[in-house]
C-alpha positions in Angstrom: 29.5 122.0 14.9 30.3 118.4 15.6 27.6 118.2 18.2 25.1 119.7 15.7 26.0 117.1 13.0 25.6 114.2 15.6 22.1 115.5 16.7 21.0 116.0 13.1 22.2 112.5 12.2 20.3 111.1 15.1 17.1 113.0 14.2 17.4 111.8 10.6 17.7 108.1 11.7 14.8 108.4 14.1 12.6 110.0 11.5 13.4 107.3 9.0 12.6 104.5 11.4 9.2 106.1 12.2 8.4 106.4 8.5 9.3 102.8 8.0 7.0 101.5 10.8 3.6 100.2 9.8 0.7 102.6 10.3 -1.9 100.1 11.5 -2.9 98.9 8.1 -2.6 95.2 7.6 -2.1 95.0 3.9 1.1 93.0 3.7 -0.7 90.1 1.9 -4.0 91.5 0.7 -6.6 89.2 -0.7 -7.5 89.5 -4.4 -10.5 91.5 -4.9 -13.5 89.8 -6.4 -14.5 91.4 -9.7 -17.7 90.5 -11.6 -17.5 91.0 -15.3 -20.5 91.1 -17.6 -20.9 91.9 -21.3 -21.8 95.6 -21.9 -23.9 95.0 -25.0 -24.0 91.2 -25.7 -24.4 90.2 -29.4 -24.5 86.7 -30.8 -22.4 86.1 -34.0 -20.8 83.3 -35.9 -17.5 82.2 -34.5 -15.6 82.8 -37.7 -16.5 86.5 -37.6 -14.5 87.0 -34.4 -11.9 84.2 -34.4 -9.2 83.2 -36.9 -9.0 79.7 -38.3 -6.1 78.9 -35.9 -8.1 80.1 -32.9 -11.1 78.0 -34.1 -9.0 74.9 -34.3 -7.4 75.5 -30.9 -10.7 76.0 -29.3 -12.2 73.0 -31.1 -15.3 74.7 -32.3 -16.9 75.0 -35.8 -16.9 78.2 -37.7 -20.7 78.4 -37.8 -21.0 78.0 -34.0 -22.8 81.0 -32.4 -20.7 82.8 -29.8 -21.7 85.8 -27.5 -19.4 88.8 -27.6 -19.6 92.4 -26.5 -20.5 95.1 -29.1 -18.4 98.2 -28.6 -19.5 100.0 -31.7 -21.4 103.2 -31.6 -23.6 102.4 -34.6 -21.4 104.4 -37.0 -19.2 102.8 -39.7 -15.5 102.5 -38.7 -13.3 104.9 -40.6 -9.7 103.9 -39.9 -8.0 106.6 -42.0 -9.6 109.7 -40.6 -8.1 111.5 -37.6 
């Protein structure tokens, strides 16, 4: 029984060391992937429609400045209270 326990322990340690070894993939320090982002449906609106007064002052832009944003609406009016 003691011999069986020793063999089982040795096999467990060997299997653990094999599982911890690298499998040929060099992804220790992967480079960041380059992602290109573009607006889905670009729309130009006044800045005060999408930014608060605090955000406008931090950005240093006028409320009537035209900004380009993405339009995610589906053309229907938004109904917040219906499930």
